[in-house]
C-alpha positions in Angstrom: -58.2 -38.7 5.5 -60.4 -36.1 3.9 -61.0 -36.2 0.2 -59.5 -33.6 -2.0 -62.0 -30.8 -1.8 -61.9 -27.0 -1.7 -60.2 -26.0 1.6 -59.3 -22.8 3.5 -56.1 -22.1 5.3 -56.4 -20.4 8.7 -53.5 -18.5 10.3 -53.3 -15.9 13.0 -54.2 -13.1 10.5 -57.3 -15.0 9.2 -58.1 -16.9 6.0 -55.2 -17.0 3.5 -54.4 -18.8 0.2 -52.6 -22.1 0.4 -49.0 -21.4 -0.6 -47.8 -25.0 -0.3 -47.3 -26.2 -3.8 -45.2 -29.4 -3.4 -48.1 -31.6 -2.6 -48.3 -34.3 0.2 -47.5 -38.0 0.5 -48.3 -40.7 3.0 -45.6 -41.5 5.5 -44.7 -44.8 3.8 -44.7 -43.4 0.3 -41.4 -42.5 -1.4 -41.2 -38.9 -2.5 -42.3 -38.5 -6.2 -39.9 -35.7 -7.2 -37.3 -33.2 -5.9 -39.9 -30.9 -4.4 -39.9 -31.4 -0.7 -43.4 -32.9 -0.4 -45.3 -32.6 2.8 -46.1 -35.7 4.8 -49.7 -36.6 5.7 -50.2 -38.2 9.0 -53.5 -39.8 10.1 -54.7 -39.1 13.7 -53.9 -42.6 14.7 -50.2 -42.4 13.8 -48.0 -44.3 16.4 -45.8 -41.9 18.4 -42.8 -44.0 17.5 -43.3 -43.2 13.8 -42.6 -39.5 14.5 -38.9 -40.0 15.3 -37.6 -39.8 11.7 -39.7 -36.8 10.7 -37.9 -33.9 12.3 -36.3 -32.8 9.0 -39.6 -32.7 7.0 -40.5 -29.4 5.4 -44.2 -29.7 6.1 -46.3 -32.2 8.1 -50.1 -32.2 7.9 -52.0 -34.1 10.6 -55.6 -35.2 9.9 -58.5 -34.4 12.3 -61.3 -36.7 11.2 -63.7 -35.3 13.7 -63.8 -32.3 16.1 -63.9 -34.7 19.0 -60.6 -36.5 17.9 -57.8 -34.7 19.8 -55.0 -37.1 19.0 -53.6 -34.6 16.4 -52.9 -32.1 19.2 -50.8 -34.8 21.0 -48.9 -35.7 17.8 -48.1 -32.0 17.1 -46.8 -31.4 20.6 -44.7 -34.6 20.4 -43.2 -33.5 17.0 -42.2 -30.1 18.5 -40.7 -31.8 21.5 -38.6 -34.0 19.1 -37.3 -30.8 17.5 -39.5 -30.5 14.4 -39.0 -27.0 13.0 -40.9 -27.2 9.7 -44.5 -26.2 9.0 -47.1 -28.0 10.9 -50.7 -28.0 9.6 -53.9 -29.4 11.2 -56.2 -30.6 8.5 -59.9 -31.4 8.7 -62.6 -30.9 11.3 -60.9 -28.4 13.6 -63.4 -25.8 15.0 -62.7 -22.2 15.6 -63.0 -22.8 19.3 -60.1 -25.3 19.0 -57.7 -22.8 17.2 -55.9 -21.7 20.3 -55.3 -25.3 21.4 -54.0 -26.0 17.9 -51.5 -23.1 18.1 -50.4 -23.9 21.6 -49.8 -27.6 20.7 -47.5 -26.5 17.9 -49.5 -26.1 14.7 -48.7 -23.2 12.5 -51.9 -23.3 10.5 -55.2 -25.1 10.1 -56.7 -26.3 6.8 -60.5 -26.6 7.0 -63.1 -27.6 4.4 -64.7 -24.7 2.6 -68.2 -25.6 4.0 -66.8 -25.4 7.6 -65.3 -22.0 6.8 -68.8 -20.9 5.6 -70.4 -22.0 8.9 -67.5 -20.5 11.0 -66.4 -17.4 9.2 -63.1 -15.7 9.5 -64.2 -13.4 12.3 -64.8 -16.4 14.6 -61.2 -17.6 13.9 -59.8 -14.1 14.4 -61.5 -13.9 17.8 -59.1 -16.7 18.9 -56.0 -15.6 17.0 -54.5 -13.9 20.0 -54.0 -17.4 21.4 -51.0 -16.4 23.6 -53.1 -13.8 25.5 -55.9 -16.3 26.3 -53.8 -18.9 28.0 -55.5 -19.5 31.3 -52.4 -20.9 32.9 -50.4 -17.7 32.2 -53.3 -15.6 33.7 -53.3 -17.8 36.8 -49.6 -17.5 37.3 -49.3 -13.8 37.0 
């Protein structure tokens, strides 16, 4: 997982402040307090480990590299299992991958500040209308 460094949260409206203040824990760690801590999942989490997570308030899935797409699969599986909480992609997600992240079920993306500097907000906003840029929908109608 990424080290704790300055990060930027990306949503459909652009860069926003992180409003999650309950922290995160690993899947196998007991919650530290009454605050509904988010759960951190590595990209190599086994699909069978997702079954008991549908009531979590927040799940953050790690993307160790832009070429590692396993997090997209985990997000889609969580949504199919009925997960209704916040789902955050964390790490090396590129602006070009934002639409895929949203379509697979992520609500937001957390990127390192240095990546946000290289790919400023306008690049993310160009992909924020992710529903309109679905090639399958364009082909069907």
